[in-house]
SEKE-624103 format. One record per residue (C-alpha): residue number from 1; x negated, y, z negated. Coordinates in Angstrom, 2 decimals. Each point is the difference from the previous one (the first is absolute). Example, Ala and Ser with C-alpha at 12.3 -4.5 7.8 and 13.67 -1.06 7.14 Angstrom:
BEGIN
pos: 1; east: -12.30; north: -4.50; up: -7.80
pos: 2; east: -1.37; north: 3.44; up: 0.66
! end
This chain:
BEGIN
pos: 1; east: -12.39; north: -2.68; up: 9.87
pos: 2; east: 3.50; north: -1.36; up: 0.44
pos: 3; east: 2.56; north: -1.37; up: -2.39
pos: 4; east: 2.24; north: -2.98; up: 0.58
pos: 5; east: 3.10; north: 1.99; up: -0.91
pos: 6; east: 1.02; north: 3.30; up: 1.46
pos: 7; east: 1.73; north: 2.43; up: -2.37
pos: 8; east: 3.31; north: -0.73; up: 1.73
pos: 9; east: 0.12; north: -3.49; up: -1.47
pos: 10; east: 0.82; north: 0.79; up: -3.60
pos: 11; east: 1.32; north: -2.47; up: -2.57
pos: 12; east: 2.74; north: 1.26; up: -2.32
pos: 13; east: 0.62; north: -0.91; up: -3.64
pos: 14; east: 2.73; north: -2.53; up: 0.76
pos: 15; east: -2.25; north: -1.83; up: 2.46
pos: 16; east: -2.84; north: 0.09; up: -2.53
pos: 17; east: 2.12; north: -1.63; up: -2.68
pos: 18; east: 1.32; north: -2.64; up: 2.41
pos: 19; east: -3.52; north: -0.72; up: 1.17
pos: 20; east: -1.29; north: -0.42; up: -3.55
pos: 21; east: 2.95; north: -2.20; up: -0.97
pos: 22; east: -0.58; north: -2.29; up: 2.98
pos: 23; east: -3.71; north: -0.16; up: -0.71
pos: 24; east: 0.36; north: -0.90; up: -3.67
pos: 25; east: 2.91; north: -2.41; up: 0.45
pos: 26; east: -0.95; north: -1.75; up: 3.23
pos: 27; east: -3.66; north: 0.43; up: 0.84
pos: 28; east: -1.87; north: 0.03; up: -3.31
pos: 29; east: -0.35; north: -3.38; up: -1.65
pos: 30; east: 0.87; north: -0.71; up: -3.61
pos: 31; east: -1.65; north: -2.60; up: -2.26
pos: 32; east: 3.19; north: -2.09; up: 0.14
pos: 33; east: -0.20; north: -0.53; up: 3.76
pos: 34; east: -3.76; north: 0.22; up: 0.37
pos: 35; east: -0.41; north: -3.56; up: 1.28
pos: 36; east: 2.79; north: 0.06; up: 2.57
pos: 37; east: 0.12; north: 3.56; up: 1.27
pos: 38; east: -1.07; north: 0.76; up: 3.54
pos: 39; east: -1.77; north: 3.29; up: -0.35
pos: 40; east: -2.25; north: 2.47; up: 1.73
pos: 41; east: -3.31; north: -0.02; up: -1.86
pos: 42; east: -0.30; north: 3.78; up: 0.41
pos: 43; east: 2.70; north: 2.70; up: 0.07
pos: 44; east: -0.83; north: 3.68; up: 0.08
pos: 45; east: 2.19; north: 3.08; up: 0.02
pos: 46; east: -1.19; north: 3.58; up: -0.17
pos: 47; east: 2.17; north: 3.05; up: -0.57
pos: 48; east: -1.33; north: 3.38; up: 1.03
pos: 49; east: 1.08; north: 3.63; up: 0.11
pos: 50; east: -0.85; north: 3.42; up: -1.41
pos: 51; east: -0.42; north: 0.60; up: -3.72
pos: 52; east: 3.26; north: -0.03; up: -1.92
pos: 53; east: 1.90; north: -2.19; up: 2.47
pos: 54; east: 0.41; north: -2.82; up: -2.54
pos: 55; east: -2.84; north: -2.48; up: 0.63
pos: 56; east: -1.12; north: -0.47; up: -3.61
pos: 57; east: 3.61; north: -0.02; up: -1.14
pos: 58; east: 0.69; north: -2.87; up: 2.38
pos: 59; east: -2.96; north: -1.95; up: -1.41
pos: 60; east: 1.59; north: 0.50; up: -3.42
pos: 61; east: 3.14; north: -1.63; up: 1.39
pos: 62; east: -2.12; north: -2.90; up: 1.28
pos: 63; east: -1.39; north: -0.44; up: -3.52
pos: 64; east: 3.49; north: -0.03; up: -1.53
pos: 65; east: 1.19; north: -2.59; up: 2.50
pos: 66; east: -3.07; north: -2.16; up: -0.60
pos: 67; east: 0.50; north: 0.10; up: -3.77
pos: 68; east: 3.65; north: -1.00; up: 0.39
pos: 69; east: -1.09; north: -3.00; up: 2.04
pos: 70; east: -2.92; north: -0.75; up: -2.36
pos: 71; east: -2.48; north: 0.49; up: 2.84
pos: 72; east: -3.29; north: 1.38; up: -1.35
pos: 73; east: -1.80; north: 2.70; up: 1.93
pos: 74; east: -3.17; north: 2.06; up: -0.03
pos: 75; east: -0.32; north: 3.71; up: 0.79
pos: 76; east: -2.88; north: 2.10; up: 1.26
pos: 77; east: 0.30; north: 3.77; up: 0.36
pos: 78; east: -2.68; north: 1.80; up: 2.00
pos: 79; east: 1.04; north: 3.41; up: -1.34
pos: 80; east: -2.37; north: 1.77; up: -2.45
pos: 81; east: -2.64; north: -2.72; up: -0.46
pos: 82; east: -1.59; north: -0.05; up: -3.42
pos: 83; east: -3.43; north: 0.56; up: 1.56
pos: 84; east: -0.84; north: 2.67; up: 2.57
pos: 85; east: -2.95; north: -2.12; up: 1.12
pos: 86; east: 0.91; north: -1.58; up: 3.38
pos: 87; east: -2.19; north: -2.99; up: -0.85
pos: 88; east: 2.33; north: -0.83; up: -2.90
pos: 89; east: 3.20; north: 0.07; up: 2.08
pos: 90; east: 0.13; north: -3.78; up: 0.45
pos: 91; east: -0.51; north: -0.65; up: -3.70
pos: 92; east: 2.61; north: 2.63; up: -0.84
pos: 93; east: 2.77; north: -1.50; up: 2.12
pos: 94; east: -0.75; north: -3.53; up: -1.28
pos: 95; east: 0.26; north: 1.24; up: -3.59
pos: 96; east: 3.38; north: 1.55; up: 0.81
pos: 97; east: 1.23; north: -3.32; up: 1.40
pos: 98; east: -1.31; north: -1.76; up: -3.13
pos: 99; east: 1.80; north: 2.41; up: -2.30
pos: 100; east: 3.26; north: -0.84; up: 1.72
pos: 101; east: -0.05; north: -3.75; up: 0.29
pos: 102; east: -1.58; north: -0.60; up: -3.41
pos: 103; east: 3.29; north: 1.18; up: -1.44
pos: 104; east: 1.82; north: -3.02; up: 1.41
pos: 105; east: -2.43; north: -2.82; up: -0.82
pos: 106; east: -1.45; north: -1.38; up: -3.19
pos: 107; east: -3.21; north: -1.13; up: 1.68
pos: 108; east: -3.36; north: 1.51; up: -0.85
pos: 109; east: -0.24; north: 3.62; up: 0.98
pos: 110; east: -0.76; north: 0.57; up: 3.67
pos: 111; east: -2.19; north: 2.89; up: -1.06
pos: 112; east: -2.47; north: -2.56; up: -1.26
pos: 113; east: -1.09; north: -0.67; up: 3.58
pos: 114; east: -0.73; north: 3.66; up: 0.65
pos: 115; east: -3.25; north: 1.75; up: -0.88
pos: 116; east: -0.10; north: 3.42; up: -1.64
pos: 117; east: -1.48; north: 1.53; up: 3.14
pos: 118; east: -0.58; north: -1.03; up: 3.58
pos: 119; east: -2.28; north: 1.25; up: 2.73
pos: 120; east: 2.13; north: -0.67; up: 3.06
pos: 121; east: -3.09; north: 0.19; up: 2.21
pos: 122; east: -1.24; north: -3.22; up: -1.56
pos: 123; east: 1.73; north: -2.40; up: 2.38
pos: 124; east: -0.95; north: -3.14; up: -1.96
pos: 125; east: 1.45; north: 1.33; up: -3.26
pos: 126; east: 3.06; north: 1.27; up: 1.84
pos: 127; east: 0.63; north: -3.39; up: 1.64
pos: 128; east: -0.45; north: -1.82; up: -3.30
pos: 129; east: 2.39; north: 2.36; up: -1.76
pos: 130; east: 2.72; north: -0.34; up: 2.65
pos: 131; east: -0.36; north: -3.79; up: 0.09
pos: 132; east: 0.29; north: -0.22; up: -3.79
pos: 133; east: 3.00; north: 2.32; up: 0.02
pos: 134; east: 1.69; north: -2.09; up: 2.72
pos: 135; east: -0.40; north: -3.13; up: -2.10
pos: 136; east: 1.48; north: 1.77; up: -3.00
pos: 137; east: 3.01; north: 1.07; up: 2.06
pos: 138; east: 0.39; north: -3.51; up: 1.39
pos: 139; east: -0.02; north: -1.50; up: -3.49
pos: 140; east: 2.61; north: 2.46; up: -1.26
pos: 141; east: 2.30; north: -0.37; up: 2.99
pos: 142; east: -0.37; north: -3.67; up: 0.87
pos: 143; east: 3.73; north: -0.61; up: -0.62
pos: 144; east: 1.25; north: 3.35; up: 1.29
pos: 145; east: -0.19; north: 2.14; up: 3.10
pos: 146; east: -2.57; north: 2.74; up: -0.49
pos: 147; east: 2.03; north: 3.20; up: 0.33
pos: 148; east: -2.39; north: 2.91; up: 0.27
pos: 149; east: 1.06; north: 3.65; up: 0.26
pos: 150; east: -2.42; north: 2.67; up: 1.18
pos: 151; east: 1.07; north: 3.62; up: -0.42
pos: 152; east: -1.46; north: 3.30; up: 1.29
pos: 153; east: -1.80; north: -1.83; up: 2.78
pos: 154; east: -0.76; north: 3.26; up: 1.81
pos: 155; east: -2.70; north: 0.75; up: -2.58
pos: 156; east: -1.78; north: -3.32; up: 0.61
pos: 157; east: -3.03; north: 0.19; up: 2.29
pos: 158; east: -0.04; north: -2.08; up: 3.19
pos: 159; east: -3.05; north: -1.86; up: -1.34
pos: 160; east: 1.70; north: -1.03; up: -3.24
pos: 161; east: 3.32; north: -0.77; up: 1.69
pos: 162; east: -1.64; north: -2.33; up: 2.52
pos: 163; east: -2.08; north: -1.57; up: -2.77
pos: 164; east: 3.08; north: -0.82; up: -2.07
pos: 165; east: 1.79; north: -1.49; up: 2.99
pos: 166; east: -2.84; north: -2.08; up: 1.38
pos: 167; east: -1.92; north: -1.01; up: -3.11
pos: 168; east: 2.64; north: -0.17; up: -2.73
pos: 169; east: 3.43; north: -0.60; up: 1.51
pos: 170; east: -0.80; north: -2.03; up: 3.13
pos: 171; east: -1.81; north: -2.89; up: -1.81
pos: 172; east: 2.88; north: -0.29; up: -2.47
pos: 173; east: 2.19; north: -0.88; up: 2.98
pos: 174; east: -2.35; north: -1.86; up: 2.34
pos: 175; east: -1.45; north: -2.14; up: -2.79
pos: 176; east: 3.49; north: -0.58; up: -1.48
pos: 177; east: -1.13; north: 1.25; up: -3.41
pos: 178; east: 3.52; north: 1.28; up: -0.65
pos: 179; east: 3.23; north: -1.57; up: 1.29
pos: 180; east: 1.08; north: 3.25; up: 1.63
pos: 181; east: -1.34; north: 3.54; up: 0.30
pos: 182; east: 2.56; north: 2.85; up: 0.09
pos: 183; east: -1.35; north: 3.51; up: 0.42
pos: 184; east: 1.92; north: 3.25; up: -0.46
pos: 185; east: -1.76; north: 3.23; up: 0.95
pos: 186; east: 1.05; north: 3.63; up: -0.34
pos: 187; east: -1.78; north: 3.01; up: 1.42
pos: 188; east: 0.32; north: 3.08; up: 2.18
pos: 189; east: -0.92; north: -1.89; up: 3.16
pos: 190; east: -0.20; north: -3.63; up: 1.15
pos: 191; east: -3.25; north: -1.69; up: -0.97
pos: 192; east: 0.18; north: -3.72; up: 0.78
pos: 193; east: 0.80; north: 0.48; up: 3.68
pos: 194; east: -2.85; north: 2.51; up: 0.27
pos: 195; east: -2.45; north: -2.24; up: -1.85
pos: 196; east: -2.49; north: -2.69; up: 0.95
pos: 197; east: 1.95; north: -2.65; up: -1.88
pos: 198; east: 0.47; north: -3.41; up: 1.68
pos: 199; east: 2.47; north: -0.14; up: 2.87
pos: 200; east: 2.38; north: -2.37; up: -1.75
pos: 201; east: 0.26; north: 2.51; up: -2.86
pos: 202; east: 0.79; north: 2.76; up: 2.49
pos: 203; east: 2.68; north: -2.14; up: 1.65
pos: 204; east: 1.62; north: -0.86; up: -3.32
pos: 205; east: 0.08; north: 3.54; up: -1.38
pos: 206; east: 3.01; north: 2.23; up: 0.57
pos: 207; east: -0.67; north: 3.73; up: 0.07
pos: 208; east: 2.99; north: 2.15; up: -0.97
pos: 209; east: 0.23; north: 3.79; up: 0.20
pos: 210; east: 2.31; north: 1.20; up: -2.77
pos: 211; east: 3.06; north: 2.11; up: 0.70
pos: 212; east: 1.18; north: 2.78; up: -2.35
pos: 213; east: 3.11; north: -0.48; up: -2.08
pos: 214; east: 3.27; north: 0.06; up: 1.91
pos: 215; east: 2.61; north: 2.58; up: -0.98
pos: 216; east: 1.85; north: -2.60; up: -2.13
pos: 217; east: -3.25; north: -1.12; up: -1.64
pos: 218; east: -0.91; north: 3.61; up: -0.73
pos: 219; east: 3.39; north: 0.49; up: -1.61
pos: 220; east: -0.53; north: -2.97; up: -2.31
pos: 221; east: -3.61; north: 1.02; up: -0.67
pos: 222; east: 1.03; north: 3.50; up: -1.11
pos: 223; east: 2.55; north: -1.53; up: -2.35
pos: 224; east: -2.69; north: -2.04; up: -1.74
pos: 225; east: -2.58; north: 2.76; up: -0.49
pos: 226; east: -0.51; north: 1.12; up: -3.64
pos: 227; east: 1.24; north: 3.56; up: 0.59
pos: 228; east: 2.32; north: 1.84; up: -2.40
pos: 229; east: 2.75; north: -0.03; up: 2.61
pos: 230; east: 0.61; north: -2.34; up: 2.91
pos: 231; east: -0.75; north: 1.58; up: 3.36
pos: 232; east: 1.95; north: -2.66; up: 1.85
pos: 233; east: 2.66; north: 2.57; up: 1.04
pos: 234; east: -2.80; north: 2.00; up: 1.69
pos: 235; east: -1.39; north: -2.94; up: 1.98
pos: 236; east: 0.72; north: 1.63; up: 3.36
pos: 237; east: -1.97; north: 3.16; up: -0.81
pos: 238; east: -2.92; north: -1.89; up: -1.58
pos: 239; east: -0.19; north: -2.72; up: 2.66
pos: 240; east: -0.07; north: 2.68; up: 2.72
pos: 241; east: -3.31; north: 1.22; up: -1.44
pos: 242; east: -1.56; north: -3.16; up: -1.47
pos: 243; east: 1.00; north: -2.05; up: 3.08
pos: 244; east: 0.48; north: -2.91; up: -2.40
pos: 245; east: -3.68; north: -0.07; up: -1.01
pos: 246; east: 0.24; north: -1.37; up: -3.58
pos: 247; east: -2.73; north: 2.12; up: -1.58
pos: 248; east: 1.36; north: 3.16; up: 1.69
pos: 249; east: 3.51; north: -0.81; up: -1.20
pos: 250; east: -1.26; north: -0.49; up: -3.54
pos: 251; east: -2.12; north: 3.18; up: 0.10
pos: 252; east: 2.88; north: 2.13; up: 1.27
pos: 253; east: 2.44; north: -1.38; up: -2.58
pos: 254; east: -2.52; north: 0.68; up: -2.78
pos: 255; east: -0.50; north: 3.58; up: 1.23
pos: 256; east: 3.75; north: 0.63; up: 0.09
pos: 257; east: 0.40; north: -1.48; up: -3.46
pos: 258; east: -2.81; north: 2.12; up: -1.44
pos: 259; east: 1.64; north: 3.12; up: 1.44
pos: 260; east: 3.42; north: -1.04; up: -1.37
pos: 261; east: 1.48; north: 0.14; up: 3.48
pos: 262; east: 3.40; north: -1.68; up: 0.18
pos: 263; east: 0.80; north: -2.41; up: 2.86
pos: 264; east: 2.41; north: 2.49; up: 1.56
pos: 265; east: -2.82; north: 2.59; up: 0.19
pos: 266; east: -2.60; north: -2.26; up: 1.65
pos: 267; east: 0.83; north: 1.05; up: 3.58
pos: 268; east: -0.84; north: 3.61; up: -0.90
pos: 269; east: -3.51; north: -0.96; up: -1.18
pos: 270; east: -1.39; north: -1.38; up: 3.27
pos: 271; east: -2.90; north: 2.46; up: -0.02
pos: 272; east: -1.16; north: -1.05; up: -3.47
pos: 273; east: 0.33; north: -3.68; up: 0.88
pos: 274; east: -1.94; north: 0.46; up: 3.25
pos: 275; east: -2.80; north: 1.79; up: -1.88
pos: 276; east: -0.16; north: -2.83; up: -2.55
pos: 277; east: 0.00; north: -2.62; up: 2.74
pos: 278; east: -2.79; north: 1.75; up: 1.87
pos: 279; east: -2.28; north: 0.73; up: -2.96
pos: 280; east: 0.58; north: -2.87; up: -2.42
pos: 281; east: 0.83; north: -2.89; up: 2.31
pos: 282; east: -1.77; north: 0.65; up: 3.30
pos: 283; east: -3.05; north: 2.02; up: -1.06
pos: 284; east: -0.76; north: -1.38; up: -3.46
pos: 285; east: 1.30; north: -3.56; up: 0.26
pos: 286; east: 0.20; north: -1.40; up: 3.52
pos: 287; east: -3.09; north: 1.88; up: 1.21
pos: 288; east: -1.96; north: -0.25; up: -3.26
pos: 289; east: -3.68; north: -0.23; up: 0.89
pos: 290; east: 0.55; north: 0.67; up: 3.71
pos: 291; east: -2.50; north: 2.31; up: 1.77
pos: 292; east: 1.01; north: 3.66; up: 0.27
pos: 293; east: 0.58; north: -0.20; up: 3.77
pos: 294; east: 2.77; north: -2.61; up: -0.31
pos: 295; east: 2.94; north: 2.11; up: -1.22
pos: 296; east: -0.26; north: 2.87; up: 2.55
pos: 297; east: -0.31; north: -2.55; up: 2.79
pos: 298; east: 2.91; north: -2.23; up: -0.99
pos: 299; east: 2.18; north: 3.08; up: -0.59
pos: 300; east: -0.14; north: 0.38; up: 3.77
pos: 301; east: -0.07; north: -3.73; up: 0.80
pos: 302; east: 3.27; north: -0.53; up: -1.87
pos: 303; east: 1.96; north: 2.06; up: 2.53
pos: 304; east: -0.46; north: -2.19; up: 3.11
pos: 305; east: 1.13; north: -3.57; up: -0.51
pos: 306; east: -2.80; north: -1.23; up: 2.28
pos: 307; east: -3.30; north: 1.73; up: 0.66
pos: 308; east: -3.52; north: -0.40; up: 1.35
pos: 309; east: -3.28; north: 1.80; up: -0.52
pos: 310; east: 0.78; north: 2.52; up: 2.74
pos: 311; east: 3.30; north: 0.90; up: -1.69
pos: 312; east: -1.74; north: 0.56; up: -3.34
pos: 313; east: -2.73; north: 2.12; up: 1.60
pos: 314; east: 2.62; north: 2.17; up: 1.70
pos: 315; east: 2.09; north: 0.38; up: -3.18
pos: 316; east: -3.03; north: 0.86; up: -2.11
pos: 317; east: -1.26; north: 2.63; up: 2.44
pos: 318; east: 3.42; north: 1.69; up: 0.01
pos: 319; east: 1.05; north: -0.29; up: -3.65
pos: 320; east: -3.10; north: -0.71; up: -2.13
pos: 321; east: -2.75; north: 1.70; up: 1.97
pos: 322; east: -1.19; north: 1.98; up: -3.04
pos: 323; east: -0.42; north: -3.20; up: -2.00
pos: 324; east: -1.32; north: -2.37; up: 2.66
pos: 325; east: -1.50; north: 1.72; up: 3.03
pos: 326; east: -1.10; north: -3.35; up: 1.50
pos: 327; east: 1.77; north: -0.63; up: 3.30
pos: 328; east: -2.00; north: -2.96; up: 1.32
pos: 329; east: 2.22; north: -3.02; up: 0.48
pos: 330; east: -2.78; north: -2.24; up: -1.32
pos: 331; east: 0.32; north: 1.66; up: -3.40
pos: 332; east: 3.68; north: -0.97; up: -0.22
pos: 333; east: -0.66; north: -3.51; up: 1.27
pos: 334; east: -2.33; north: -0.42; up: -2.99
pos: 335; east: 2.60; north: 1.48; up: -2.37
pos: 336; east: 2.66; north: -2.41; up: 1.25
pos: 337; east: -2.37; north: -2.90; up: -0.68
pos: 338; east: -0.60; north: 1.36; up: -3.52
pos: 339; east: 3.75; north: 0.27; up: -0.61
pos: 340; east: 0.48; north: -3.61; up: 1.09
pos: 341; east: -2.62; north: -1.41; up: -2.34
pos: 342; east: 0.36; north: -0.96; up: -3.63
pos: 343; east: 0.44; north: 1.55; up: -2.47
pos: 344; east: 2.09; north: 2.58; up: 1.94
pos: 345; east: 1.97; north: -2.30; up: 2.35
pos: 346; east: 2.11; north: 2.97; up: 1.13
pos: 347; east: 0.02; north: -0.61; up: 3.76
pos: 348; east: 1.11; north: -3.06; up: 1.94
pos: 349; east: -0.41; north: -0.97; up: 3.63
pos: 350; east: 3.52; north: -0.38; up: 1.34
pos: 351; east: 1.45; north: -1.25; up: 3.27
pos: 352; east: 0.93; north: 3.37; up: 1.47
pos: 353; east: -2.01; north: 2.43; up: 2.08
pos: 354; east: -1.61; north: 2.00; up: -1.58
pos: 355; east: -0.98; north: -2.92; up: -2.20
pos: 356; east: -0.49; north: 1.33; up: -3.52
pos: 357; east: 2.59; north: 0.54; up: -2.72
pos: 358; east: -0.32; north: 1.48; up: -3.46
pos: 359; east: 1.13; north: -2.30; up: -2.81
pos: 360; east: 3.79; north: 0.36; up: 0.36
pos: 361; east: 0.99; north: 0.68; up: -3.61
pos: 362; east: -2.77; north: 2.58; up: -0.42
pos: 363; east: 0.94; north: 1.59; up: 3.32
pos: 364; east: 3.59; north: 0.51; up: -1.15
pos: 365; east: -1.01; north: 1.24; up: -3.46
pos: 366; east: -2.46; north: 2.52; up: 1.38
pos: 367; east: 2.29; north: 1.15; up: 2.80
pos: 368; east: 2.91; north: 0.47; up: -2.41
pos: 369; east: -2.11; north: 2.07; up: -2.40
pos: 370; east: -1.43; north: 2.20; up: 2.75
pos: 371; east: 3.39; north: 0.56; up: 1.62
pos: 372; east: 1.25; north: 1.44; up: -3.32
pos: 373; east: -3.15; north: 1.86; up: -1.07
pos: 374; east: -1.04; north: 1.44; up: 3.37
pos: 375; east: 2.86; north: -0.42; up: 2.48
pos: 376; east: -1.29; north: 2.54; up: 2.53
pos: 377; east: -3.36; north: -1.73; up: 0.44
pos: 378; east: 1.51; north: -3.49; up: 0.00
pos: 379; east: 2.49; north: 0.96; up: 2.70
pos: 380; east: -2.82; north: 1.64; up: 2.00
pos: 381; east: -2.03; north: -3.23; up: -0.16
pos: 382; east: 3.04; north: -1.93; up: 1.28
pos: 383; east: 0.41; north: 2.44; up: 2.88
pos: 384; east: -3.68; north: -0.21; up: 0.84
pos: 385; east: 0.18; north: -3.81; up: 0.08
pos: 386; east: 2.99; north: 0.25; up: 2.30
pos: 387; east: -2.04; north: 2.14; up: 2.41
pos: 388; east: -2.89; north: -2.48; up: -0.10
pos: 389; east: 2.36; north: -2.83; up: 0.88
pos: 390; east: 1.57; north: 1.96; up: 2.84
pos: 391; east: -3.44; north: 0.57; up: 1.48
pos: 392; east: -0.61; north: -3.74; up: -0.08
pos: 393; east: 3.20; north: -0.67; up: 1.92
pos: 394; east: -1.43; north: 1.91; up: 2.93
pos: 395; east: 1.73; north: 0.98; up: 3.21
pos: 396; east: 1.12; north: -2.88; up: 2.15
pos: 397; east: -1.47; north: -2.59; up: -2.36
pos: 398; east: 1.89; north: -3.21; up: -0.85
pos: 399; east: 2.53; north: 0.53; up: -2.77
pos: 400; east: -1.06; north: -0.84; up: -3.53
pos: 401; east: 2.94; north: -0.95; up: -2.25
pos: 402; east: -2.17; north: -0.10; up: -3.13
pos: 403; east: -1.41; north: 3.48; up: 0.68
pos: 404; east: 3.48; north: 1.35; up: 0.78
pos: 405; east: 1.24; north: -1.40; up: -3.31
pos: 406; east: -2.80; north: 1.71; up: -1.92
pos: 407; east: 0.80; north: 3.33; up: 1.65
pos: 408; east: 3.61; north: -0.32; up: -1.20
pos: 409; east: -1.32; north: -0.92; up: -3.47
pos: 410; east: -2.16; north: 3.14; up: -0.20
pos: 411; east: 2.69; north: 2.33; up: 1.36
pos: 412; east: 2.64; north: -1.21; up: -2.46
pos: 413; east: -2.42; north: 0.14; up: -2.94
pos: 414; east: -1.12; north: 3.54; up: 0.77
pos: 415; east: 3.61; north: 1.22; up: 0.14
pos: 416; east: 1.04; north: -1.89; up: -3.15
pos: 417; east: -2.99; north: 1.29; up: -2.00
pos: 418; east: 0.88; north: 3.60; up: 0.90
pos: 419; east: 3.63; north: -0.76; up: -0.89
pos: 420; east: 1.09; north: 0.64; up: 3.56
pos: 421; east: 2.34; north: -2.17; up: 2.06
pos: 422; east: -1.84; north: -3.23; up: 0.96
pos: 423; east: 2.94; north: -1.72; up: 1.72
pos: 424; east: 0.32; north: 2.34; up: 2.97
pos: 425; east: -3.80; north: 0.16; up: 0.27
pos: 426; east: -0.11; north: -3.81; up: 0.28
pos: 427; east: 2.69; north: 0.03; up: 2.72
pos: 428; east: -1.75; north: 2.73; up: 1.99
pos: 429; east: -3.37; north: -1.74; up: -0.31
pos: 430; east: 1.36; north: -3.39; up: 1.05
pos: 431; east: 1.77; north: 1.43; up: 3.05
pos: 432; east: -3.13; north: 1.91; up: 0.98
pos: 433; east: -2.18; north: -3.10; up: -0.28
pos: 434; east: 2.44; north: -2.10; up: 2.00
pos: 435; east: 0.17; north: 2.57; up: 2.81
pos: 436; east: -3.74; north: 0.63; up: 0.08
pos: 437; east: -1.38; north: -3.48; up: -0.48
pos: 438; east: 2.50; north: -2.51; up: 1.31
pos: 439; east: 1.46; north: -0.49; up: 3.42
pos: 440; east: 2.74; north: -2.64; up: -0.33
pos: 441; east: 0.26; north: -0.51; up: 3.75
pos: 442; east: -3.43; north: -1.59; up: -0.01
pos: 443; east: 0.33; north: -3.65; up: -0.96
pos: 444; east: -2.88; north: -0.10; up: -2.48
pos: 445; east: 1.27; north: 2.81; up: -2.23
pos: 446; east: 3.28; north: -1.33; up: -1.46
pos: 447; east: -1.92; north: -2.58; up: -2.04
pos: 448; east: -2.13; north: 2.80; up: -1.43
pos: 449; east: 3.10; north: 2.00; up: -0.89
pos: 450; east: 1.52; north: -3.04; up: -1.70
pos: 451; east: -3.19; north: -0.42; up: -2.00
pos: 452; east: 0.29; north: 3.63; up: -1.16
pos: 453; east: 3.59; north: -0.75; up: -0.99
pos: 454; east: -1.06; north: -3.07; up: -2.01
pos: 455; east: -2.78; north: 1.90; up: -1.73
pos: 456; east: 2.32; north: 2.86; up: -0.89
pos: 457; east: 2.69; north: -2.36; up: -1.32
pos: 458; east: -2.56; north: -1.64; up: -2.33
pos: 459; east: -1.69; north: 3.19; up: -1.22
pos: 460; east: 0.90; north: 0.34; up: -3.69
pos: 461; east: -1.81; north: 3.28; up: -0.53
pos: 462; east: 1.86; north: 1.81; up: 2.77
pos: 463; east: 3.25; north: -1.49; up: -1.34
pos: 464; east: -0.82; north: 1.36; up: -3.47
pos: 465; east: -0.39; north: 3.50; up: 1.44
pos: 466; east: 2.97; north: 0.00; up: 2.37
pos: 467; east: 2.37; north: -2.52; up: -1.51
pos: 468; east: 1.27; north: -3.19; up: 1.60
pos: 469; east: 2.88; north: 1.60; up: 1.90
pos: 470; east: -2.28; north: 2.52; up: 1.71
pos: 471; east: -2.37; north: -2.78; up: 1.07
pos: 472; east: 2.99; north: -1.71; up: 1.60
pos: 473; east: 0.66; north: 3.21; up: 1.95
pos: 474; east: -3.59; north: -0.09; up: 1.29
pos: 475; east: 0.36; north: -3.63; up: 1.03
pos: 476; east: 3.18; north: 0.90; up: 1.93
pos: 477; east: -1.90; north: 2.72; up: 1.87
pos: 478; east: -2.51; north: -2.63; up: 1.10
pos: 479; east: 2.75; north: -2.43; up: 1.01
pos: 480; east: 1.72; north: 2.69; up: 2.06
pos: 481; east: -3.31; north: 0.90; up: 1.66
pos: 482; east: -0.65; north: -3.60; up: 1.01
pos: 483; east: 3.49; north: -0.45; up: 1.38
! end
């Protein structure tokens, strides 16, 4: 399974707001210009990311903006269906949509078209129900775009998701039952691009992976939280642990407030904050309902930025052998597939080699917590990954700038976690890699060295550890080596 977006292509809050503004002002029709507007009949946009990243909150912003523009909308939330019977899932989501759009129209209740129960295996009854519901929607929205928001899409089965797209939404567009169909989706992973929906729907749906709050956004967010004191002055200490993840930021501020910890004392409570982040946010919230094997595995997978099944098997056998004695690569191939699927959506297929990457915000949250709670083990895992990468370089093999970069990443992290000097370690490692792997006299190698330089210059995580000035020193070492 692959996703259209790698975790490196994240959309920040500013871009989100600009995107929504452009959509509502320029691409969604209004009744006043219904007859003259040149429009796309279908527009879809789905926002995805781990729990607590702000997906539902963004849908709330969409609702506010729609109300300001007097654009009616309907909402369906797949979370916690009223019936645990899978056969009633279709009826349940249609009722939720009814409950929303009935509020905006004085027409006869949409619930009147819905039976009290539905056997979804009865295809004739199902088709009749969907057709009747489509007509009801068309009647209500004949002078408006149909703006539909679907939340918690990760809990929707593939069968129901494809049914809604192909049997409910598609005819509304292809039969021109509504003047325009606009679909907002929010979930832990992309669904439309992984679905069996029509190709034109796939082409006209943007899939956006949400970025955590920036430092400035975190500062403003802390100021608005309903705590007894404002923790805005402690933004640096809180952001260093929450990594800008909104729910983590809120949870940490609440903890500090409950303990009556003043902003000036926050830096001295890193251990407490890391414990809260690990237990309340990662274990009980983000991984709620996940199988027991997930947490021990991703605790190791969060250390390398890229991994494959062989890497996971090697890490498990060295660090979690008592928990998971399985060493067969096939076992970890299956686990990677499980981590990619909904409802987990914790692993993405990236562009690097090895190919897989843990969801980036979760990776940073988990790595931060472990580095504080168990620094010795976390540093040991970094050092072990460095050795694995060195083995892959091989003797006399072509240079690998990406692998060299990851070795520098692991070396600097291990030193920083143990509160040792990472700067000199980065210099020593870079010089060693250059001397061992690159021969500048050979014409093919300077381009590889320049690629390593470009990768290093763009690496934000290494810059966070070393600081911008030290990265510039590393780049100068490369320049001097080339010349």
